[in-house]
Structure formats: structure tokens, C-alpha cells
LUMVEX-36124 format. One line per 10 residues: number of its first residue (from 0); their letters; for each residue x, y, z of N, C-alpha, C. Coordinates in nm, 4 decimals, always signed. Layout:
NUM> a> X Y Z X Y Z X Y Z ~ ...
END
This chain:
0> mvtrlvgekv> +0.1178 -0.0962 -0.0211 +0.0155 -0.0073 -0.0029 +0.1022 +0.1218 -0.0541 ~ +0.0588 +0.1916 -0.1155 +0.1056 +0.2997 -0.1244 +0.0814 +0.3921 +0.0044 ~ +0.1867 +0.5284 +0.0822 +0.1572 +0.6124 +0.2141 +0.1693 +0.7502 +0.1549 ~ +0.2505 +0.7293 +0.1109 +0.2439 +0.8432 -0.0072 +0.2803 +0.8123 -0.0548 ~ +0.2516 +0.9921 -0.1745 +0.3391 +0.9703 -0.3929 +0.4569 +1.0559 -0.3300 ~ +0.5407 +0.9783 -0.4056 +0.6303 +1.0500 -0.4282 +0.6730 +1.1143 -0.5608 ~ +0.8051 +1.2246 -0.5789 +0.8415 +1.2411 -0.7105 +0.7027 +1.3778 -0.7377 ~ +0.7835 +1.4805 -0.8293 +0.6936 +1.6142 -0.8371 +0.5788 +1.5528 -0.9356 ~ +0.4769 +1.6112 -0.8769 +0.3094 +1.5485 -0.9090 +0.2144 +1.6933 -0.9304 ~ +0.0840 +1.6439 -0.9893 +0.0421 +1.7483 -0.9696 -0.1085 +1.7057 -0.9135
10> vgvkqtakal> -0.1911 +1.7928 -0.8582 -0.3298 +1.7513 -0.7992 -0.4565 +1.8372 -0.8450 ~ -0.5096 +1.7298 -0.8675 -0.6585 +1.7722 -0.8684 -0.7246 +1.8145 -1.0551 ~ -0.8010 +1.7584 -1.1083 -0.8681 +1.7314 -1.1881 -0.8226 +1.8815 -1.3300 ~ -0.8166 +1.9451 -1.3231 -0.7985 +2.0554 -1.3979 -0.6576 +2.0985 -1.4325 ~ -0.5324 +2.1139 -1.2751 -0.3558 +2.0558 -1.2448 -0.3697 +1.9290 -1.3747 ~ -0.3911 +1.8544 -1.3186 -0.3795 +1.6858 -1.3910 -0.4337 +1.6396 -1.5767 ~ -0.5120 +1.7350 -1.6216 -0.5775 +1.7556 -1.7228 -0.5318 +1.8907 -1.8221 ~ -0.4202 +1.9210 -1.7550 -0.3629 +2.0657 -1.8164 -0.1842 +2.0443 -1.8002 ~ -0.1662 +1.9164 -1.7423 -0.0243 +1.8555 -1.7796 -0.0607 +1.6806 -1.8133 ~ -0.1558 +1.6440 -1.8565 -0.1831 +1.5166 -1.9198 -0.1185 +1.6168 -2.1111
20> knnlgcklyv> -0.2682 +1.7141 -2.1310 -0.2538 +1.7465 -2.2431 -0.1419 +1.8242 -2.3299 ~ -0.0305 +1.8616 -2.2414 +0.1395 +1.8889 -2.2508 +0.2058 +1.8018 -2.2449 ~ +0.1567 +1.6329 -2.2384 +0.1780 +1.5543 -2.2990 +0.2795 +1.5232 -2.1412 ~ +0.3142 +1.5449 -1.9849 +0.3062 +1.5372 -1.8903 +0.3015 +1.4109 -1.7928 ~ +0.3314 +1.3561 -1.7012 +0.3225 +1.2328 -1.6386 +0.3101 +1.0838 -1.6474 ~ +0.3099 +0.9823 -1.5809 +0.3805 +0.8614 -1.5954 +0.2816 +0.7880 -1.5663 ~ +0.1924 +0.7869 -1.4681 +0.1785 +0.7955 -1.3465 +0.0536 +0.8522 -1.3165 ~ -0.1553 +0.7990 -1.2792 -0.2116 +0.8713 -1.2217 -0.3071 +0.7994 -1.1795 ~ -0.3327 +0.8270 -1.1129 -0.4298 +0.7766 -0.9802 -0.5823 +0.8663 -0.9600 ~ -0.6071 +0.8120 -0.9009 -0.7718 +0.8662 -0.9737 -0.8389 +0.8012 -0.8283
30> akdadsklle> -0.9835 +0.8927 -0.7615 -1.0462 +0.8000 -0.6201 -1.1612 +0.7418 -0.6872 ~ -1.1746 +0.6415 -0.6992 -1.3095 +0.5764 -0.7210 -1.4390 +0.6159 -0.6903 ~ -1.4588 +0.7484 -0.5756 -1.5973 +0.8166 -0.5426 -1.6422 +0.9648 -0.6281 ~ -1.4604 +0.9393 -0.7288 -1.4514 +1.1256 -0.8084 -1.6469 +1.1126 -0.8661 ~ -1.6559 +1.2038 -0.9466 -1.7683 +1.2514 -1.0009 -1.6900 +1.1837 -1.0653 ~ -1.8313 +1.0934 -1.1208 -1.7448 +0.9973 -1.3733 -1.7148 +1.1065 -1.4135 ~ -1.8167 +1.1931 -1.4161 -1.8117 +1.3389 -1.5754 -1.7188 +1.3818 -1.5648 ~ -1.6264 +1.4164 -1.4009 -1.4736 +1.4352 -1.3875 -1.3828 +1.4222 -1.4967 ~ -1.4033 +1.2500 -1.4433 -1.2800 +1.1803 -1.4452 -1.2922 +1.1057 -1.5970 ~ -1.4050 +1.0883 -1.6722 -1.3602 +1.0740 -1.8001 -1.2520 +1.1664 -1.8938
40> pilklavdrs> -1.2855 +1.2601 -1.8981 -1.2272 +1.3437 -2.0186 -1.0195 +1.3009 -1.9386 ~ -1.0337 +1.2898 -1.8998 -0.9530 +1.2411 -1.7929 -0.8425 +1.0948 -1.7864 ~ -1.0021 +1.0556 -1.7900 -0.8908 +0.8613 -1.7702 -0.9381 +0.8419 -1.9059 ~ -0.9603 +0.8673 -2.0730 -0.9669 +0.8932 -2.2032 -0.7498 +0.9439 -2.1606 ~ -0.7369 +1.0539 -2.1768 -0.6066 +1.1366 -2.2126 -0.4842 +1.0057 -2.1701 ~ -0.5530 +0.9611 -2.0160 -0.4468 +0.9115 -1.9885 -0.4513 +0.7138 -2.0594 ~ -0.5365 +0.7153 -2.1070 -0.5472 +0.5712 -2.1751 -0.4796 +0.5615 -2.3384 ~ -0.4801 +0.7135 -2.3578 -0.4411 +0.7758 -2.4986 -0.2583 +0.7899 -2.4859 ~ -0.2588 +0.7766 -2.3614 -0.0931 +0.7998 -2.3819 -0.0428 +0.6602 -2.3313 ~ -0.1306 +0.5657 -2.3200 -0.0749 +0.4878 -2.1557 -0.0573 +0.4556 -2.0885
50> leiveidtmk> -0.0853 +0.5653 -2.0277 -0.0030 +0.5490 -1.8719 -0.0874 +0.4455 -1.7637 ~ -0.0066 +0.4405 -1.6585 +0.0005 +0.3280 -1.5541 -0.1426 +0.4204 -1.5037 ~ -0.2388 +0.3606 -1.4536 -0.4074 +0.4602 -1.3692 -0.3600 +0.3841 -1.2309 ~ -0.4205 +0.4065 -1.1529 -0.4015 +0.3712 -1.0163 -0.5131 +0.4121 -0.9301 ~ -0.6213 +0.3675 -0.9236 -0.7757 +0.3591 -0.8522 -0.7351 +0.3718 -0.6771 ~ -0.7831 +0.4386 -0.6119 -0.7378 +0.4622 -0.4807 -0.8524 +0.5256 -0.4163 ~ -0.9560 +0.3967 -0.3372 -1.0780 +0.4433 -0.2804 -1.1368 +0.5180 -0.2936 ~ -1.0914 +0.6558 -0.1781 -1.1825 +0.7587 -0.1845 -1.1155 +0.9127 -0.2278 ~ -1.1811 +0.9971 -0.1840 -1.0961 +1.0871 -0.2672 -0.9995 +1.1981 -0.1367 ~ -1.0769 +1.1450 +0.0132 -0.9868 +1.1756 +0.1379 -0.8518 +1.1123 +0.1045
60> elgvlcgidv> -0.8753 +0.9973 +0.1369 -0.7283 +0.8744 +0.1148 -0.6394 +0.9537 -0.0088 ~ -0.7380 +0.9432 -0.1101 -0.5919 +1.0828 -0.2154 -0.5311 +1.1563 -0.1599 ~ -0.6006 +1.2811 -0.1371 -0.5288 +1.4412 -0.0683 -0.4875 +1.3417 +0.0724 ~ -0.4543 +1.3237 +0.1109 -0.3472 +1.2024 +0.2545 -0.2321 +1.1765 +0.1642 ~ -0.2633 +1.1163 +0.0470 -0.1054 +1.0343 -0.0129 -0.0611 +1.1658 -0.0464 ~ -0.0836 +1.2255 -0.1065 -0.0807 +1.3787 -0.1424 -0.0386 +1.5010 -0.0649 ~ -0.0436 +1.4477 +0.0861 -0.0209 +1.5091 +0.1370 -0.0487 +1.6809 +0.1792 ~ -0.1800 +1.6449 +0.1252 -0.2579 +1.7875 +0.1353 -0.3682 +1.7654 +0.2078 ~ -0.4424 +1.9092 +0.2936 -0.5722 +1.8587 +0.4274 -0.6446 +1.8943 +0.3019 ~ -0.7302 +1.8148 +0.1763 -0.8150 +1.8873 +0.1286 -0.8046 +1.7094 +0.0506
70> saatalii> -0.9695 +1.7038 +0.0345 -0.9944 +1.5536 -0.0794 -0.9354 +1.6550 -0.1979 ~ -0.8632 +1.4764 -0.2556 -0.8800 +1.5196 -0.4704 -0.8868 +1.4259 -0.5372 ~ -0.9801 +1.4409 -0.6754 -1.0183 +1.3654 -0.7545 -0.9178 +1.3116 -0.8044 ~ -0.8086 +1.3680 -0.7928 -0.6377 +1.3003 -0.8789 -0.5922 +1.3775 -0.9008 ~ -0.4661 +1.3123 -0.9683 -0.3311 +1.3033 -0.8900 -0.2637 +1.2354 -1.0580 ~ -0.1425 +1.3007 -1.0618 -0.0311 +1.2788 -1.1546 +0.1099 +1.2623 -1.1335 ~ +0.1609 +1.2076 -1.0870 +0.3191 +1.1955 -1.1160 +0.4075 +1.1680 -1.2357 ~ +0.4588 +1.3738 -1.2333 +0.5403 +1.4116 -1.3778 +0.7303 +1.3899 -1.3709
END
């Protein structure tokens, strides 16, 4: 189990989408309980770029993994 995401990363739907559109990133983390309408375009970009996608149970848990005090729907290791 991952206890903390290491390396340079971006957190959040907007920042993740921006990084993916700029061909950045090697591993995508998504929260299972995030709104699927928000995740669809990001997951499509990740699949198109053959990135590894890791699902985390909750947005709260993903926020903790990112070292932030708020929930997060997505995080991208760049």
C-alpha cells in the first residue's frame, strides 16, 4: 500500500488535465468516489498515452497520499 506519493506531481482535475494535454505524466491516481463526469476526459487522455492508472478508494484518502489537507479526485506523477 502506498503511504505517500513521491516525486513531482500535480493534484486536482484541472491541473491533471493540463499536464496530460502537455504530454506530461507517467502514473495517474484517481479516486473511485470522484464524479465520473469529471474523470472521463482525464481517463481518456491517460489511456491514449498508455499511462499506468491506479485507483484509490476515496478522494479523502488520495488527498492524504498527496500530503494535502483536502480531498482530491486525481493526482498525476510527472
